[in-house]
N, C-alpha and C positions, 0 to 999 in steps of 0.2 A: 407228387414229388414235385420240389418248386427247384425250380429253373436254376441252375449253374451260371451264377454273373461272371462278369470279369470287371478289373476295376484297372484305371489306369491315373498316378498319380503325380504332379509336376511340384517336385517339394523343394522351393527355394528359401531363397533369406527374406523376402520380403513375404512370401504368401505361400498358401499349399492349396490347389485345383485338384480334384477328383471327378474323374469321370468314370460314369456305371451303364454298363451293357451287356445287352445279350450276346450273341454272336453275328447280329446285324446292325443292330438299333441301337444308339444311346439314350439310354431311359433315364440319367437321373445326373446332377451336376452340383458339385457341393465345396466351397470354399472357407478356408482358415489361416490363421495364422502361418509368421515365420517357422520350418522343420528346418532349416539347418544347420548339422547336426553340432556343427564348429561355435555357433552361439548357444544353443536352444539347448544342446548333450542330448541323451538318447529319450530320457525319459522326455524332451519337450517335442525329439520328434514325432515319436508314438503319438501322443496327446493330440497335435497337430494333425496327423493323415486320422488319427479312430475321427476328429470331431469333423473332418470332411468329408470321411467314410460316409457318418452317418445322415449328415442332408442330403448326399447325394441316393442313400438307397433308401432316404422319405418316400413311402407310399410304395416303393416296389414291390413283386412278389418271390423274387428268387432269393436265392444264400451266397454270399460271398465265394468263389471258387477259387481263380487264380488273380491274382493283383501285382501289378508293374512298379515300380518305384522309382521316379527319375530322382538325385536330389545329389545338391550341391553339399561338396564334401565328403563325401562317397567313392575315393580315391582309393584309397588301398584293403586290401583284401579284409584286413585282421577288423576295419571300419564296417565295410556291407555285410561281416559275416554277424555283426551288432545288432545291426540296424535291423536284420532279415530277420533275428530273432524276437526282437523288438515289433516288429511289424507284425509276425504270424502270431504274437500273442494280443496285439491290438483289434488286429483285423478279424483271427478267427476266421482267414481264409485259409484255403487247401496247401497252395504253394505260392510265394513270393518270389518275386525275384528284385533285387538291386541294381542301380546302374548308376553311372557318371548323368548327371541332367541334362548335358548337353546331345546324349544321346538320341533323346527324344525327338527331338529337330530332325537328324536322319530320318526317321522313324514316321515323323507325321507328315514329312515330303515324300513318303514313300521308297526311301533311300535303303538300300540292306548294307551297303557301306562305304565309306566315301568322308566328309571332313565336313565338322559344323564349327561354326563359328557363332561367340553369344557377346554380344557388345550392348551393356545396357547399365548398369551404377560401374558393375565390375564389366569383365571381359576374360574369355577362356576361349583354347582354342581343342576340339577335340576328334581324335581319326579314328576311324572304325576301319580293321582288314577284311576282307570277306572270310576267312578264318579265324576270327574272332579276336585278332591282338590290338589291343586299345593304349595311344597315343596320348598324352593331354600335353601341351606347351600353356604355358602363360596360369593365369588363374591364381595367382599368386597374393592379390589381395590389392588394397588400395597404398598398403605401406610400403609394399617390397616388388610390385610389379602393376597389375591391369591397365599397360600400357593399351592404348587406343579406346577405354571406358569413356563412358560417362564423368566419373570422375576426374581419369586423367585428361581429360579433353576440359576440364573447367579450371580445374589448377593452373593447367597451362594461361587460361583466358586471364586469371586472375594476378598471375605473376605479369601478365603482357598492360593489364591494367593498372596494377602497382607500379611499374618499371617508366610506364609511360608518365604518371604523372610524375615522378623523382624527373622525369629530362632523362633517362638513360634509355630508352627506346620510342620507336617508332607511335607516332597518335594513332587512335582506333577508336569505331564507334560504341566499341568494347567498352570502354572508358562510361560511357553517359546509359548502357543496356544491362551493366550486371549490376550495376548497384540499383538500377530500375527494377529488377526482376526478383530483386531482394527487398524493394519495398525503400529504397533508399534514393536521395538525390546526389549524393557524394562520396566520391574512393575513400577519401581519410575514414565514412562510415564504417567501412568493410572492418576492418581490424577489428571492432567494437561486436558487431555480429559476426564476426566465424571464428574467435578468440574466446572462451579458452578453448572448446572444442566442440565445434560445429559437426553435425550429424552427415555421414556420408553421403547418404541419398541427398540432404539439404544440396550439398556441395555439388553433388554429380548432376543435380535438375539442370544447372546452369550450363551445362554442356549445349541444351537446346539455342540457346540466346545465339550461342556459338555457331552452330547449324545453320539457324536461321540467316546471320549473317556474312557466310560465310560468299557468298557468291557477290558482296557488295565490298566487301572490308578485307583489305593486303593481309590485315594480322590474322583474323577468324580463317583466313581460306588456306594460309599455313600451318594452323593448327590443325585443321580438320584435315589436310594433306599428310602431315605427319603422323596423326592418329591412322590413315588409311594405309602407311608405309610399315608403322608395327604391325597393326593385321595383317597385314602382306608376310611379311616377314614370320610371324610367326606360323600362318600357313603352310609357304614353303617347309619349313623344319618341320612341321606336320608331316608333309610330304613325304619329303627324306628318312624321316624315324621309320614308316609303315614300310620305304621300300619299297613305294612307285615308280615306277619306269617314267624315263622324260616322255615315251608313245601316248602309254595311262592315259584317258582320257577321268578326271575324277569330281565328281560330283563336290560343290561346296554350298553348304545349305548355311542362312545367315538369318540368327536370329535376334533378338533385344531389342530394348526401345528405341535401340540409334539408328540401327538398321531395319527401319522399314523400306518398302517399296520405291517410294520417291525422297530418300532421306540421300543429302549430298553425300555420305561419307559412305554410302553403300555405291556411289557410281563412281567414289575414288578407289574405294579399295577393290570396285571388279577393274578399273584401269590399272591399277598396279599389278593385279594379277595375270594380264592379257601381256603386260613388258617381260613376267619374267620365264625362267625355265621350267616348261610342263603345260599342260591346258588341262583347265579348269572351265565346269559347267555353273556357273552359281544360279543358286538357286533360292530368292527370300522366301521365307517362311510363311505360308497365309493359311496354317493353321493352326491354334496353341498344340504346346509342346504335347499338355494331357492327352492330346486326340493321338500324340503318337504313343506315349503309355498305353493309352487303353491298345492299339493297332496291337503292340509286343507283347501285350497280354493274353490276346488271341490266338498270339501264333505259340505262345506256349511253348519257349524253347527259347535259353539265352547262351550264343553261339561264345562268348565270353567263357563262361561257366567251364564248358565243352571243351574252350581252349588248353582253359589251367589243370580238366582234368587229364586231356590228351597228354601234356608236358610231363605233372606228375606222373603218368602208366608207363612213360617213357624213361623218367630218371627210375623208378620200381625197378623198368628190365634190363638195366643197368648192369653187369658185372658186379660185382665188389671183387676190389683187389685185393691179392691173397697177401697176407701177412708177410711169406715169404717173398714175395717180387721183388728184386731187387729194384730201386731207386735208380732212374733215370740217370744217365753223366750228362752233365751240361759242360759244352766244351767252353763255353762262356757264360757262367751264371750272368754276368751285368746286363746281358742283350735280355734275360727274361722282363716282361713287362704286364703288371696287372691287367685283368680283365674289366673293361668302360663299364660303367657303370649301369646295372640294366634302369632304360625309359621306356618300358611298358609294365603297366599295372596287370 
């Protein structure tokens, strides 16, 4: 009888990584194209994970058993359900779990509950409580948000450069470095290079120039400081929504291309969190996120689903109101306020 294998997927907007292993050992790795359903659709998601799994399973003797897939664009229960059905069919696995992609960072760092910060091309902050409740702050995309992301940093740098060219702002070394990074010699050429519609990833890569100059250029330093403040605000907001007490120490796992161990953005973010209310244990991610997905598949349980099921059971146990029951009398109906919108997915 073939041994059961576990599959862990990091299904991103740029690429999809699949790790395969038994209970103890990672036996295969596969990599395919993007799987974010917001851009590829459910069919594209299914094709990407199937391709990555095929590569990872090549040469193995076991059969797919349990799979965990962390995917951007899976914030709602409805989308998760649709992706799970598609994945079950594409992988022919015994069970599939779907989660927010940032959750993989927590698992990869060996953290059961806490906050994950992703800052790469885009940005988002994700929180998971011990009882399986989830909170997402940010992650609105480059037009609506993604503060502290590569795109956000690059956009601020581009505006600083063009304003300096007009004489409206302080001179900066970015005025030479940004055009050079794009293979040009002048700020004036930026208009033709970036319009009518530059790719988000191409713009976001300019954030590296800003980070590299932040130690010696005041404008670049200010841009990085702003990004750190924005990410810190998202972390503190996530902490509040999770209901964490001021005395508790929350792990904060940092991932994404801008938050490497020696990144100036990481250092600024850690400093911002030290100044706020509450205590944090900042942990730069050292494993790839797919390793977290594989660990979750091996664990074989989904506390977020358990939390949803517990909530549904609690609601089902509530006694139905009798039709003959009198409506409550309100002394002042104007004082009745609607309940706030649910923040947890």
